C-alpha positions in Angstrom: 70.9 -104.8 -114.4 69.9 -106.1 -117.8 66.7 -104.3 -118.8 64.8 -101.2 -118.0 61.6 -101.5 -116.0 58.8 -99.4 -117.5 55.6 -100.8 -116.1 54.3 -100.5 -112.5 54.5 -103.6 -110.4 53.6 -104.7 -106.9 56.0 -105.8 -104.2 55.6 -107.2 -100.7 58.0 -105.7 -98.1 57.7 -106.2 -94.3 54.1 -107.2 -94.6 53.2 -104.2 -96.7 51.9 -104.3 -100.3 53.5 -101.5 -102.3 53.1 -100.4 -105.9 56.3 -99.4 -107.6 55.9 -97.0 -110.5 59.0 -96.4 -112.6 59.5 -92.8 -113.7 61.3 -91.5 -116.9 64.1 -89.9 -114.8 65.2 -93.4 -113.5 63.6 -93.0 -110.0 60.7 -95.0 -108.7 57.6 -93.7 -106.9 56.4 -96.2 -104.3 52.7 -96.1 -103.3 51.0 -97.6 -100.2 47.4 -97.8 -101.3 46.7 -94.5 -103.2 49.2 -92.5 -101.1 52.8 -91.8 -102.2 54.9 -93.6 -99.7 58.3 -92.5 -101.0 60.4 -92.0 -104.1 63.6 -94.1 -104.3 66.6 -94.0 -106.6 69.8 -95.9 -107.0 73.1 -94.0 -106.3 75.4 -96.0 -108.5 79.1 -95.9 -107.9 81.8 -96.9 -110.4 82.9 -100.1 -108.6 80.2 -100.5 -106.0 76.8 -102.0 -105.6 73.9 -99.4 -105.9 73.0 -97.6 -102.8 69.3 -96.8 -102.6 68.2 -93.4 -101.3 65.0 -91.4 -100.7 64.3 -87.9 -99.6 61.2 -89.0 -97.7 61.2 -89.9 -94.0 61.4 -93.7 -94.5 63.8 -96.0 -92.6 66.9 -96.8 -94.6 66.4 -100.5 -94.0 63.0 -100.3 -95.8 64.5 -98.2 -98.6 67.2 -100.9 -99.0 64.6 -103.7 -99.2 62.6 -101.8 -101.8 65.7 -101.1 -103.8 66.9 -104.8 -103.6 63.4 -105.9 -104.8 63.7 -103.5 -107.8 67.2 -104.8 -108.6 65.9 -108.4 -108.6 63.0 -107.4 -110.9 65.4 -105.9 -113.4 67.5 -109.1 -113.7 
């Protein structure tokens, strides 16, 4: 990952339009419309790819897709 993301941006995941808002603590709030959908963050290991996580009740497959889209945006 080359640069920090500091501006909100929209993504399309599984037919949903979501707004990703980067936070100062390195996590991302994800909104569906005006409602908070989830907060995601990368659990980065030493020699592994980031594993995306949320404490919200969202399918891991969707969290992974959101995280992958964030990673691509940072490249």
